[in-house]
VEXDREN-2710 file (C-alpha; in Angstrom, 1 decimal):
% VEXDREN-2710
k/r/px/py/pz
1/MET/-6.9/29.7/-41.2
2/THR/-10.1/27.8/-41.3
3/ARG/-10.6/27.7/-37.6
4/THR/-10.6/31.5/-37.5
5/LEU/-13.7/31.3/-39.7
6/ARG/-15.6/28.7/-37.6
7/HIS/-18.4/31.2/-36.9
8/ARG/-19.1/31.4/-40.7
9/GLY/-19.4/27.6/-41.0
10/PRO/-19.8/25.7/-37.7
11/ASP/-21.3/22.5/-39.2
12/ASP/-18.4/21.0/-41.1
13/GLU/-14.8/21.5/-42.1
14/GLY/-12.8/20.2/-45.1
15/ILE/-9.3/20.6/-46.3
16/PHE/-7.6/19.6/-49.6
17/VAL/-3.8/19.7/-49.8
18/ALA/-1.6/18.9/-52.8
19/PRO/1.9/20.0/-54.0
20/GLY/1.9/23.8/-54.0
21/ILE/-1.8/24.2/-53.0
22/GLY/-4.0/24.0/-49.9
23/ILE/-7.6/25.0/-49.7
24/GLY/-9.9/24.8/-46.7
25/HIS/-13.6/25.3/-46.0
26/ASN/-15.9/25.8/-43.0
27/ARG/-19.5/24.9/-43.9
28/LEU/-22.8/26.2/-42.9
29/SER/-24.9/23.3/-44.2
30/ILE/-28.0/24.5/-46.1
31/ILE/-28.3/22.5/-49.4
32/ASP/-27.6/18.7/-49.4
33/ILE/-26.7/18.6/-45.8
34/ALA/-25.4/15.0/-45.9
35/GLY/-23.6/15.1/-49.3
36/GLY/-22.4/18.7/-49.7
37/HIS/-19.0/18.4/-48.0
38/GLN/-16.4/20.7/-49.4
39/PRO/-13.9/21.0/-51.0
40/ILE/-15.5/19.1/-53.9
41/SER/-13.9/17.8/-57.1
42/ASN/-14.8/16.6/-60.5
43/GLU/-14.6/12.9/-61.5
44/ASP/-10.8/12.6/-61.9
45/GLU/-10.0/15.2/-59.1
46/SER/-8.3/17.6/-61.5
47/VAL/-10.6/20.4/-60.5
48/TRP/-11.4/21.3/-56.9
49/VAL/-13.9/24.0/-55.7
50/ILE/-15.0/25.7/-52.5
51/LEU/-18.0/28.0/-52.2
52/ASN/-19.2/30.5/-49.7
53/GLY/-22.8/31.4/-50.6
54/GLU/-25.6/29.9/-52.7
55/ILE/-26.1/29.3/-56.4
56/TYR/-29.8/29.7/-57.0
57/ASN/-29.9/28.3/-60.6
58/TYR/-27.9/25.2/-59.9
59/THR/-30.7/22.8/-60.7
60/GLU/-31.0/24.2/-64.3
61/LEU/-27.2/24.1/-64.6
62/ARG/-27.1/20.6/-63.4
63/SER/-29.7/19.4/-66.0
64/TRP/-27.7/21.1/-68.8
65/LEU/-24.4/19.7/-67.6
66/THR/-25.8/16.2/-67.2
67/SER/-27.0/16.3/-70.8
68/ARG/-23.4/17.2/-71.8
69/GLY/-22.1/14.0/-70.1
70/HIS/-21.0/15.3/-66.7
71/GLN/-21.6/13.0/-63.7
72/PHE/-22.7/14.3/-60.4
73/ARG/-22.1/12.6/-57.0
74/THR/-24.1/15.0/-54.8
75/HIS/-27.1/17.2/-54.9
76/SER/-25.3/20.3/-53.7
77/ASP/-25.1/23.6/-55.6
78/THR/-21.3/23.6/-55.2
79/GLU/-20.8/20.6/-57.5
80/SER/-22.5/22.4/-60.4
81/ILE/-19.6/25.0/-60.3
82/VAL/-17.0/22.2/-60.8
83/HIS/-18.6/20.8/-64.0
84/LEU/-19.5/24.3/-65.3
85/TYR/-15.9/25.3/-65.0
86/GLU/-14.9/22.1/-66.9
87/GLU/-17.4/23.0/-69.6
88/VAL/-17.0/26.7/-70.2
89/GLY/-13.9/27.7/-68.2
90/GLU/-13.7/31.3/-67.0
91/LYS/-17.1/32.1/-68.5
92/CYS/-18.7/30.0/-65.8
93/PHE/-19.3/33.0/-63.5
94/GLU/-21.4/34.8/-66.1
95/LEU/-23.9/31.8/-65.9
96/LEU/-24.2/31.8/-62.1
97/ARG/-27.2/33.4/-60.4
98/GLY/-26.5/33.8/-56.7
99/MET/-24.3/35.2/-54.0
100/PHE/-20.8/33.7/-53.9
101/ALA/-17.2/33.7/-53.1
102/ILE/-15.6/30.9/-55.1
103/ALA/-12.1/29.3/-55.2
104/ILE/-11.3/26.9/-58.0
105/TRP/-8.0/24.9/-58.2
106/ASP/-7.3/23.7/-61.7
107/ALA/-4.6/21.0/-61.2
108/ARG/-4.0/20.5/-65.0
109/GLU/-3.3/24.2/-65.6
110/ARG/-1.9/24.7/-62.1
111/ARG/-3.8/27.8/-61.5
112/LEU/-6.1/29.1/-58.9
113/VAL/-9.3/31.1/-59.8
114/LEU/-11.0/33.3/-57.3
115/ALA/-14.4/34.9/-58.0
116/ARG/-16.9/37.2/-56.2
117/ASP/-20.6/37.7/-57.0
118/ARG/-21.8/40.6/-59.1
119/ILE/-22.9/42.9/-56.2
120/GLY/-20.4/41.8/-53.5
121/LYS/-22.7/40.0/-51.1
122/LYS/-20.0/37.6/-50.1
123/PRO/-16.5/38.8/-49.2
124/LEU/-13.2/37.5/-50.5
125/PHE/-9.8/38.7/-49.4
126/TYR/-6.3/37.8/-50.7
127/GLY/-2.7/38.7/-50.0
128/ARG/0.9/37.8/-50.9
129/HIS/3.8/37.2/-48.5
130/ASN/7.1/35.4/-48.8
131/GLY/6.2/33.8/-52.1
132/GLN/2.8/32.6/-50.8
133/PHE/-0.6/33.6/-52.2
134/LEU/-3.3/33.5/-49.5
135/PHE/-7.0/34.0/-49.6
136/GLY/-10.0/33.8/-47.2
137/SER/-13.5/35.0/-46.5
138/GLU/-12.3/37.4/-43.8
139/LEU/-9.1/39.2/-43.2
140/LYS/-8.5/37.3/-39.9
141/ALA/-7.9/34.2/-42.0
142/LEU/-4.9/35.9/-43.6
143/LEU/-3.7/37.1/-40.2
144/ALA/-3.6/33.5/-39.0
145/LEU/-0.2/33.5/-40.8
146/LYS/1.7/34.9/-37.8
147/ASP/4.2/36.9/-39.8
148/PHE/1.6/38.3/-42.3
149/PRO/2.6/42.0/-42.5
150/ARG/0.2/44.4/-40.8
151/THR/1.5/47.7/-42.1
152/VAL/-1.5/50.0/-42.5
153/ASP/-2.4/51.3/-45.9
154/ALA/-2.5/55.1/-45.4
155/GLU/-4.8/55.7/-48.3
156/ALA/-7.3/53.2/-47.1
157/LEU/-7.3/54.7/-43.7
158/SER/-7.8/58.2/-45.2
159/ASP/-10.8/56.7/-47.1
160/TYR/-12.2/55.5/-43.9
161/TRP/-12.2/59.0/-42.4
162/SER/-14.2/60.2/-45.4
163/LEU/-16.5/57.2/-46.1
164/GLY/-16.8/55.4/-42.8
165/TYR/-15.6/52.1/-44.5
166/ILE/-12.7/50.9/-46.6
167/PRO/-13.5/50.6/-50.2
168/SER/-12.6/47.7/-52.5
169/PRO/-10.1/46.7/-53.6
170/LYS/-8.2/48.2/-50.6
171/THR/-8.1/46.8/-47.1
172/ILE/-6.7/48.4/-44.0
173/TYR/-3.4/46.5/-44.7
174/ARG/-1.0/47.2/-47.6
175/ALA/-0.4/43.5/-48.0
176/ALA/-4.0/42.5/-48.4
177/ARG/-6.7/43.3/-51.0
178/LYS/-10.4/42.5/-51.7
179/VAL/-11.5/40.8/-54.8
180/ARG/-13.9/43.4/-56.3
181/PRO/-17.5/42.5/-56.9
182/ALA/-18.2/41.1/-60.4
183/HIS/-14.5/40.2/-60.8
184/TYR/-12.4/37.1/-60.8
185/LEU/-8.6/36.6/-60.4
186/VAL/-6.5/33.9/-62.1
187/VAL/-3.4/33.1/-60.1
188/SER/-0.6/31.2/-61.7
189/ASN/3.2/31.0/-61.9
190/SER/3.0/33.9/-64.5
191/GLY/1.3/36.2/-62.0
192/VAL/-2.2/37.4/-61.2
193/ARG/-4.7/38.4/-63.8
194/GLU/-8.0/40.3/-63.0
195/SER/-11.1/40.3/-65.1
196/CYS/-14.6/41.8/-64.9
197/TYR/-17.5/39.6/-66.0
198/TRP/-20.5/41.9/-65.4
199/LYS/-21.4/45.6/-65.5
200/LEU/-24.8/47.2/-64.5
201/SER/-26.2/49.4/-67.2
202/PHE/-28.3/52.5/-66.4
203/ARG/-29.3/53.1/-70.0
204/ALA/-32.9/54.1/-69.4
205/ASN/-35.9/52.6/-71.3
206/GLU/-38.0/55.6/-71.9
207/ARG/-41.4/53.9/-72.4
208/GLU/-44.2/55.8/-70.7
209/ASP/-46.4/52.9/-69.5
210/GLU/-46.1/52.9/-65.7
211/GLU/-48.5/49.9/-65.3
212/GLN/-46.1/47.8/-67.5
213/TRP/-43.2/48.8/-65.3
214/CYS/-45.2/47.8/-62.2
215/GLU/-46.0/44.5/-63.7
216/GLU/-42.4/43.7/-64.6
217/ILE/-41.2/44.8/-61.1
218/LEU/-43.6/42.4/-59.4
219/ASP/-42.9/39.5/-61.7
220/THR/-39.1/39.9/-61.4
221/LEU/-39.2/40.3/-57.7
222/GLU/-41.5/37.3/-57.3
223/GLU/-39.0/35.2/-59.2
224/ALA/-36.0/36.6/-57.3
225/THR/-37.8/35.8/-54.0
226/ARG/-39.0/32.3/-55.0
227/ILE/-35.5/31.1/-56.1
228/ARG/-34.2/32.2/-52.7
229/LEU/-36.5/30.0/-50.8
230/MET/-34.5/26.8/-51.6
231/SER/-33.2/25.4/-48.3
232/ASP/-32.9/22.1/-46.5
233/VAL/-32.9/23.9/-43.1
234/PRO/-35.4/26.4/-41.5
235/LEU/-35.8/29.6/-43.4
236/GLY/-37.4/32.9/-42.5
237/ALA/-37.1/36.7/-43.0
238/PHE/-36.2/39.9/-41.3
239/LEU/-39.2/42.3/-41.0
240/SER/-38.7/45.9/-40.0
241/GLY/-42.0/47.2/-41.2
242/GLY/-40.3/49.4/-43.8
243/VAL/-41.1/49.1/-47.5
244/ASP/-38.2/46.9/-48.6
245/SER/-38.4/44.1/-46.0
246/SER/-42.2/44.2/-46.2
247/ALA/-42.0/43.7/-50.0
248/VAL/-39.8/40.7/-49.6
249/VAL/-42.0/39.1/-46.9
250/ALA/-45.2/39.8/-48.9
251/MET/-43.6/38.0/-51.9
252/MET/-42.5/35.1/-49.7
253/ALA/-46.1/34.8/-48.4
254/ARG/-47.4/34.7/-52.0
255/THR/-45.0/31.8/-53.0
256/SER/-44.8/29.8/-49.8
257/LYS/-47.2/27.0/-49.0
258/SER/-46.8/27.5/-45.2
259/PRO/-46.8/30.6/-43.0
260/VAL/-43.5/32.6/-43.4
261/LYS/-41.3/32.9/-40.3
262/THR/-40.5/36.5/-39.6
263/CYS/-38.4/38.2/-37.0
264/SER/-38.0/41.8/-35.7
265/ILE/-36.4/43.5/-32.8
266/GLY/-37.5/46.5/-30.8
267/PHE/-35.7/49.0/-28.5
268/GLU/-36.8/50.6/-25.4
269/GLU/-36.1/54.0/-26.9
270/GLU/-39.3/54.9/-28.8
271/ALA/-37.5/56.9/-31.5
272/PHE/-35.6/53.8/-32.6
273/ASN/-38.4/51.3/-32.2
274/GLU/-40.1/50.0/-35.3
275/ALA/-41.4/46.8/-33.7
276/ALA/-45.1/47.8/-33.7
277/TYR/-45.0/48.4/-37.5
278/ALA/-43.5/45.0/-38.1
279/ARG/-46.0/43.4/-35.7
280/ASP/-49.0/44.9/-37.5
281/LEU/-47.8/43.9/-41.0
282/ALA/-47.0/40.4/-39.8
283/MET/-50.6/40.0/-38.6
284/LYS/-51.9/41.3/-42.0
285/LEU/-49.6/38.9/-43.9
286/GLY/-50.3/36.0/-41.6
287/THR/-46.7/35.3/-40.7
288/ASN/-45.3/33.3/-37.8
289/HIS/-43.7/36.3/-36.1
290/ILE/-41.0/36.5/-33.5
291/GLU/-40.3/39.8/-31.8
292/ARG/-37.5/40.6/-29.4
293/THR/-37.0/43.7/-27.3
294/VAL/-33.3/44.3/-26.8
295/LYS/-31.4/46.7/-24.6
296/PRO/-27.9/46.7/-26.2
297/ASN/-24.9/46.4/-23.9
298/ALA/-23.0/49.0/-25.9
299/ILE/-19.6/48.3/-24.6
300/ASP/-19.7/44.5/-25.0
301/VAL/-21.2/44.6/-28.5
302/ILE/-18.7/47.3/-29.7
303/GLN/-15.8/45.0/-28.7
304/LYS/-17.4/42.0/-30.3
305/LEU/-18.2/43.7/-33.6
306/ALA/-14.7/45.2/-33.8
307/TRP/-13.3/41.7/-33.9
308/HIS/-15.8/40.5/-36.5
309/TYR/-15.4/43.4/-38.9
310/ASP/-11.5/43.0/-39.1
311/GLU/-11.0/46.6/-40.2
312/PRO/-12.3/50.0/-39.1
313/PHE/-16.1/50.2/-39.8
314/ALA/-18.2/53.2/-38.7
315/ASP/-21.7/52.2/-39.6
316/SER/-23.5/52.0/-36.2
317/SER/-26.5/50.1/-37.7
318/ALA/-24.2/47.1/-37.5
319/ILE/-25.5/46.9/-33.9
320/PRO/-29.2/46.4/-34.6
321/THR/-28.2/44.1/-37.6
322/TYR/-26.3/41.9/-35.2
323/TYR/-29.2/41.8/-32.7
324/VAL/-31.8/41.0/-35.3
325/SER/-29.5/38.2/-36.6
326/CYS/-29.2/36.8/-33.1
327/ALA/-33.0/36.8/-32.7
328/ALA/-33.5/35.1/-36.1
329/ARG/-30.9/32.5/-35.5
330/GLU/-33.0/31.2/-32.6
331/SER/-35.4/29.6/-35.1
332/VAL/-33.9/29.7/-38.6
333/THR/-30.6/29.2/-40.4
334/VAL/-31.4/31.3/-43.4
335/ALA/-33.2/34.7/-43.5
336/LEU/-34.3/36.9/-46.4
337/GLY/-33.7/40.6/-46.0
338/GLY/-34.7/43.8/-47.8
339/ASP/-31.3/45.3/-48.7
340/GLY/-31.1/47.0/-52.0
341/GLY/-34.4/48.9/-52.3
342/ASP/-32.9/52.3/-51.6
343/GLU/-30.0/51.9/-54.1
344/ASN/-32.2/50.5/-56.8
345/PHE/-35.1/53.0/-56.5
346/ALA/-33.5/56.2/-55.1
347/GLY/-34.9/55.8/-51.6
348/TYR/-32.3/57.6/-49.6
349/PRO/-33.1/61.2/-48.6
350/ARG/-29.6/62.2/-49.9
351/TYR/-30.7/61.5/-53.4
352/TYR/-33.4/64.2/-53.1
353/SER/-30.8/66.6/-51.5
354/ASP/-28.4/65.9/-54.4
355/THR/-31.1/66.5/-57.0
356/PHE/-32.1/69.7/-55.2
357/ASP/-28.5/70.9/-55.4
358/ASN/-28.2/70.0/-59.1
359/ARG/-31.1/72.3/-60.0
360/PHE/-28.8/75.2/-58.9
361/ARG/-25.8/73.8/-60.5
362/ARG/-27.5/73.5/-63.9
363/GLY/-28.5/77.2/-63.9
364/LEU/-25.3/78.8/-62.7
365/PRO/-21.8/78.9/-64.1
366/PRO/-19.2/77.0/-62.0
367/ARG/-17.2/80.1/-61.3
368/PHE/-20.2/82.0/-60.1
369/ARG/-21.3/79.1/-57.9
370/ALA/-17.8/78.9/-56.3
371/ALA/-17.5/82.7/-55.8
372/VAL/-21.0/83.1/-54.3
373/PHE/-22.0/79.9/-52.6
374/GLY/-18.6/79.0/-51.2
375/PRO/-18.4/82.1/-49.0
376/LEU/-22.0/81.7/-48.0
377/GLY/-21.2/78.2/-46.8
378/LYS/-18.5/79.5/-44.6
379/LEU/-20.7/82.2/-43.0
380/TYR/-23.9/80.3/-42.6
381/PRO/-24.4/78.5/-39.2
382/PRO/-24.3/74.6/-39.3
383/MET/-27.8/74.1/-37.9
384/PRO/-27.4/70.3/-37.3
385/TRP/-30.8/70.1/-35.7
386/ALA/-32.6/71.2/-39.0
387/PRO/-33.8/68.8/-41.7
388/ARG/-31.0/68.0/-44.1
389/VAL/-32.3/70.0/-47.0
390/LEU/-32.5/73.1/-44.9
391/ARG/-29.0/73.0/-43.5
392/GLY/-27.9/76.1/-45.4
393/LYS/-24.2/75.8/-44.6
394/TYR/-23.9/72.4/-46.1
395/ARG/-26.3/73.2/-49.0
396/PHE/-24.2/76.2/-50.0
397/GLN/-20.9/74.3/-49.8
398/SER/-22.4/71.4/-51.8
399/ILE/-23.8/73.7/-54.5
400/ALA/-20.5/75.5/-54.8
401/GLN/-18.9/72.2/-55.9
402/GLY/-19.4/69.9/-58.9
403/PRO/-22.1/67.2/-58.7
404/LEU/-19.8/64.4/-57.5
405/GLU/-17.6/66.6/-55.3
406/GLY/-20.8/68.0/-53.6
407/TYR/-22.3/64.5/-53.1
408/PHE/-19.0/63.2/-51.7
409/ALA/-18.5/66.1/-49.3
410/SER/-22.1/66.2/-48.0
411/ASN/-22.0/62.4/-47.2
412/SER/-18.6/62.2/-45.7
413/VAL/-18.1/61.3/-42.0
414/PHE/-15.5/64.1/-41.9
415/ARG/-16.1/66.6/-44.6
416/PRO/-12.9/67.7/-46.5
417/HIS/-12.4/70.8/-44.4
418/GLU/-12.8/68.8/-41.2
419/LYS/-10.6/66.0/-42.4
420/SER/-7.7/68.3/-42.8
421/ARG/-8.1/69.1/-39.1
422/ILE/-8.8/65.6/-37.7
423/LEU/-5.7/64.1/-39.3
424/SER/-2.2/64.7/-37.8
425/ASP/0.4/66.7/-39.8
426/ASP/2.6/63.6/-40.2
427/PHE/-0.2/61.4/-41.4
428/GLN/-1.3/64.1/-44.0
429/ALA/2.3/64.3/-45.2
430/SER/2.3/60.5/-45.7
431/LEU/-0.7/60.9/-48.1
432/ALA/1.1/63.4/-50.3
433/ASP/-1.6/64.6/-52.8
434/TYR/-4.0/61.6/-52.3
435/ASP/-7.7/62.6/-52.3
436/SER/-10.4/60.0/-51.3
437/LEU/-12.7/61.5/-53.9
438/THR/-10.8/59.4/-56.4
439/VAL/-12.6/56.3/-55.0
440/MET/-15.8/57.6/-56.5
441/GLU/-14.5/59.4/-59.6
442/HIS/-13.8/56.2/-61.6
443/HIS/-17.3/54.8/-61.1
444/TYR/-18.9/58.2/-61.8
445/ASP/-17.1/58.4/-65.1
446/GLU/-17.7/54.7/-65.9
447/ALA/-21.5/54.9/-65.6
448/ASP/-23.1/54.6/-69.1
449/THR/-25.6/57.4/-68.5
450/ASP/-25.7/61.2/-68.4
451/ASP/-28.5/61.3/-65.9
452/PRO/-27.1/62.8/-62.7
453/LEU/-29.3/60.8/-60.3
454/SER/-28.5/57.5/-62.1
455/ARG/-24.7/58.3/-62.0
456/ILE/-24.9/58.8/-58.3
457/GLN/-26.9/55.6/-57.9
458/TYR/-24.2/53.7/-59.9
459/VAL/-21.5/55.2/-57.6
460/ASP/-23.4/54.0/-54.5
461/ILE/-23.9/50.5/-56.0
462/LYS/-20.2/50.3/-56.6
463/THR/-19.0/51.7/-53.3
464/TYR/-21.5/52.2/-50.4
465/LEU/-23.6/49.1/-51.1
466/PRO/-20.9/46.5/-51.3
467/ASP/-18.4/48.0/-48.9
468/ASP/-20.8/49.3/-46.2
469/VAL/-24.3/47.8/-46.4
470/LEU/-23.3/44.3/-47.4
471/VAL/-20.2/44.2/-45.2
472/LYS/-22.5/45.2/-42.3
473/VAL/-25.0/42.5/-43.0
474/ASP/-22.5/39.7/-43.8
475/ARG/-20.3/40.1/-40.7
476/ALA/-23.2/40.7/-38.3
477/SER/-25.2/37.7/-39.6
478/MET/-22.2/35.4/-40.0
479/ALA/-21.2/36.3/-36.4
480/THR/-24.3/34.3/-35.5
481/SER/-23.9/31.6/-38.2
482/LEU/-26.9/33.0/-40.1
483/GLU/-27.1/33.2/-43.9
484/VAL/-28.9/36.3/-45.2
485/ARG/-30.3/36.4/-48.8
486/ALA/-31.4/39.6/-50.6
487/PRO/-34.0/39.3/-53.4
488/LEU/-33.8/43.0/-54.2
489/LEU/-30.1/42.5/-55.0
490/ASP/-30.8/39.7/-57.6
491/HIS/-28.8/40.8/-60.6
492/LYS/-31.8/40.4/-63.0
493/PHE/-34.0/42.5/-60.7
494/MET/-31.2/45.2/-60.5
495/GLU/-30.9/45.2/-64.3
496/LEU/-34.6/45.9/-64.6
497/ALA/-34.5/48.6/-61.9
498/ALA/-31.5/50.3/-63.5
499/SER/-33.4/50.5/-66.9
500/ILE/-36.3/52.5/-65.3
501/PRO/-36.0/56.3/-65.9
502/SER/-34.9/58.1/-62.8
503/ARG/-38.0/60.4/-62.9
504/LEU/-40.1/57.3/-62.0
505/LYS/-37.8/56.5/-59.0
506/LEU/-37.5/60.0/-57.5
507/ALA/-40.8/61.9/-58.0
508/GLY/-40.5/65.3/-56.4
509/SER/-39.1/64.6/-52.9
510/SER/-40.5/61.1/-52.8
511/GLY/-38.1/58.2/-53.5
512/LYS/-39.1/54.7/-54.7
513/TYR/-42.2/56.1/-56.6
514/ILE/-42.5/53.3/-59.1
515/PHE/-41.5/50.6/-56.6
516/LYS/-44.2/51.7/-54.2
517/LYS/-46.8/52.0/-56.9
518/ALA/-46.0/48.4/-58.0
519/LEU/-46.2/47.2/-54.4
520/SER/-49.6/48.9/-53.8
521/SER/-51.4/45.7/-54.8
522/ILE/-49.6/43.6/-52.1
523/LEU/-48.9/46.0/-49.2
524/PRO/-51.2/48.2/-47.2
525/ARG/-51.1/51.9/-47.8
526/GLU/-49.8/52.8/-44.3
527/THR/-46.7/50.7/-45.0
528/LEU/-46.0/52.4/-48.3
529/GLU/-46.7/56.0/-47.0
530/ARG/-45.0/55.8/-43.7
531/GLN/-42.0/58.1/-43.4
532/LYS/-38.6/56.3/-43.9
533/HIS/-37.1/55.2/-40.6
534/GLY/-33.5/54.4/-40.3
535/PHE/-32.3/51.2/-38.7
536/GLY/-30.3/52.7/-35.8
537/VAL/-29.4/52.9/-32.2
538/PRO/-29.2/56.0/-29.9
539/VAL/-25.4/56.6/-30.4
540/CYS/-25.8/60.3/-29.8
541/GLU/-27.0/59.8/-26.2
542/TRP/-24.7/56.8/-25.6
543/PHE/-21.7/59.2/-25.9
544/ARG/-23.3/61.4/-23.2
545/GLY/-24.3/58.5/-21.0
546/GLU/-23.4/54.8/-20.7
547/LEU/-20.5/55.1/-23.3
548/ARG/-19.1/58.3/-22.1
549/GLN/-16.3/57.1/-19.9
550/PHE/-15.5/54.0/-22.0
551/ALA/-15.3/56.1/-25.2
552/TYR/-13.2/58.8/-23.5
553/ASP/-10.7/56.3/-22.2
554/ALA/-10.5/54.5/-25.6
555/ILE/-10.1/57.7/-27.6
556/PHE/-7.8/59.7/-25.4
557/GLN/-5.7/57.1/-23.6
558/ASN/-4.5/55.4/-26.8
559/LYS/-0.8/56.2/-26.9
560/ASN/-0.1/54.1/-30.1
561/ASP/-2.0/56.2/-32.6
562/ASP/-0.2/58.9/-34.6
563/CYS/-3.0/59.3/-37.2
564/LEU/-5.3/61.8/-35.4
565/ASN/-5.0/65.4/-34.2
566/ARG/-5.7/65.2/-30.5
567/SER/-6.6/68.9/-30.1
568/TYR/-9.3/68.6/-32.7
569/LEU/-10.6/65.4/-31.2
570/GLU/-10.9/67.2/-27.8
571/GLU/-12.8/70.0/-29.6
572/ILE/-15.4/67.7/-31.2
573/TRP/-15.7/65.8/-27.9
574/ARG/-16.5/69.1/-26.0
575/GLN/-19.0/70.1/-28.8
576/HIS/-20.9/66.9/-28.3
577/GLN/-20.9/66.8/-24.5
578/SER/-22.0/70.4/-24.3
579/ARG/-24.8/69.6/-26.9
580/GLN/-23.5/72.4/-29.1
581/LEU/-23.3/69.9/-32.0
582/ASP/-24.2/66.3/-32.6
583/ARG/-20.8/64.8/-33.2
584/SER/-21.8/61.2/-32.6
585/ALA/-21.1/60.1/-36.2
586/GLN/-17.5/61.4/-36.0
587/LEU/-16.9/60.1/-32.5
588/TRP/-18.3/56.7/-33.5
589/ALA/-15.9/56.5/-36.4
590/VAL/-13.0/57.3/-34.0
591/LEU/-14.1/54.9/-31.4
592/MET/-14.4/52.0/-33.9
593/TYR/-11.0/52.8/-35.3
594/MET/-9.6/52.7/-31.7
595/GLN/-11.4/49.4/-31.1
596/TRP/-9.9/47.9/-34.3
597/GLN/-6.5/49.0/-33.2
598/ARG/-7.1/47.3/-29.8
599/ALA/-8.1/44.0/-31.5
600/PHE/-5.7/43.8/-34.4
601/ALA/-3.0/46.4/-34.7
END
């Protein structure tokens, strides 16, 4: 099991085995390189711990625990967890500030405790089979057990065709599950108990002073960045030239005594190339900048990533994330990234689209909306070439539905009416009445706010952020043995951002209003005002060019799949090849599903 995860920790390996328990660890050595070997125990070896991630407040915890009589043998952050668990038990996770997947073996109580960080930066999977309870940082660790059952979870696969990823706690297999972010499991002879130790509140503080908000944003971000600079190995940052990564690098430059190492990648296709923006900002901030121009070998990288992601995963930005990780790993072992800015401050264009739709929903009765806008949506042409807010067909369909239903449909890989066509009759019958909308409904209802934008942000922070964005970054970076830290996802920074009224996040059609205003003192105007640019690759043209034959063969010569409707697949393939419609997102999802089958099914 540990050897399947060698890419995550190539520097060291450790195993502890006792009656009824075995825990193993592959280490990427970053803190206390010489003494931080894992698993690590307390003084009498009654508690053993392994950690994937970093605990940023471990020095403060260590001081407090030493004052309580605990004795430390190392200077590693992992050892602080051992003694903290001894001191406060299961409450220990509430006191940790960091990104982590943790396993604790309590020999006295004969119980295993598994915990995952608040946002879900670090993955943690588990499963049960033949009286064994297994866990690991990736699904492939569980699959190392040769007879581990690989029966596909039909509901999880259905979710994939809507979302483009498989949401927690599900995995692609019925026999395996993910520990949910901000949760821990206690496994003992009496069963498995799950507990939640943190929830993000969107109760807005309605004070009017924007300058005070700006000051708090900068102060909290500076602290969140500073504590993530701890490292005994070379450390740097991703720099795309966008607002979020630029904010992190600017904060690093403020707190670092030496020039920050930054890394960016460029592509030959000008529409996907942000390297010049990153280069200009690096010069302004005085960073030690590395730039690599890459020409992706699409076929090779698709097959490589399918193995690293373990389950179907349809976010094509995994490709540039992998390449920028490769470039960074040439000179550093740790890189800071800008993930989280869009979720915290309503930066995605879809938030404006949803707010636009809500204006109609508020003024019109539901029955009227369904009766008028539903038929209009069916009659109106798709216009995929138009800006999102002007695509009348999808606007009308969204307005005809409720706020969550409209948001879900407009952001699905296969919209509900398409999903009923892409799935085979037999597969749909196996789903009975299951609807993937339920993945979001619980979180939408759980949000402690009535503000529509805040509720959608909360849903994204519970679904899209941990199960798409953070999965993408974790697997792509760990494939190169690179650790990525995200100051904008510090839980204290997120708590501050969530308390800011939504009108200060989305002002008109402009997202991140208050965040950009706060950053105006440390970033140039052109960085803050530049139009948002996605981190992508030319998938649309790949399917008509270098990927065409490979994708066709992978999709249409797979005789083992009984999930998809081949006639509808042929229809969307023809639409894309004839340039009638851009079907690249749907074809990419199908291709990555087929590649997962090839690697694991």
